[in-house]
Phi, psi and omega in degrees: 000318181293320181298317179295317181294319178296317177299318178298315180296314181294321177298320178297315179298311182297318181294325178290324178294316181295329183277000177085010177298141181285101180244123183303322181293339182269354180288142177279131181204169179299143181285119175238322179226152180237134177251130176239119178265119182255125181244120178247172183279143172251016180257155177286172176060032180270359177059227182273006184307307183298314181293325177292322178295317180295319179297316178296321179298318179297318177296320180295319178297316179298318179294318179298317177299316180297321178298311182296312183297313182287327176295319177293317181299319184256007178056051176239139180299122180298332177293326177294314180298315179298322178296319179295318178301317180294314181293317185292315191218002190054032179066026178271112182292345182255013181294137175226127181266168175292343180265018178064040174250143188228155171082186187296326180257009176051064178289125182284111186296318178300331180271316191245000181300319179298318178298315179298319179295313181300325182267005178056045180267140172260102186287354172269358172265119188305320182298316179293317181297316180293319180301313179289318181299316180293321178297318177297312180302315180301318178299315179294317180294320179297322182277327191240352186096170189301293187286323171298326176295320176297320178296321177295322177303322179291340179112020181297126170238175189279058171232152180301320181295315180297319180297318180296315178298317181292323178293317176300318178299311180300323178295320177297316179297317180299320181298323179281321182296000000 
């Protein structure tokens, strides 16, 4: 019964948004609070599903808080940071790339590993990774401007291949942003 009622409520919300109805929750505004709707199973035999969903929700909330707090601290749009997190790692705090980049913001270890060590940061902890990632992004944006700074975050150097990869990256971030 709860699952059906929840599905009915969510369908109603989505159908009203699509029809252009004026809904306050759908208005674009500065990020101050984040709402996460967690849906667990009300059926038996779900095993660890419910506890895993709740654990993932807690990690997501911590990452969202870190995005908002660090974005405010460094004056970077939190939607931009969230877009980079999605492109870089799909918000996986344990992501490791072939280019030796780790965590949700894919911090490049050969470049930033020493900084992380000196500051005793655990880059597999989303809050630490986001704090360093936003700080790095802010530096690039301050020196090069918004989208060139995002391209530098990706690792753009002055070669045609690197520029093309960084430009493709910036386009992916823009589509989500």
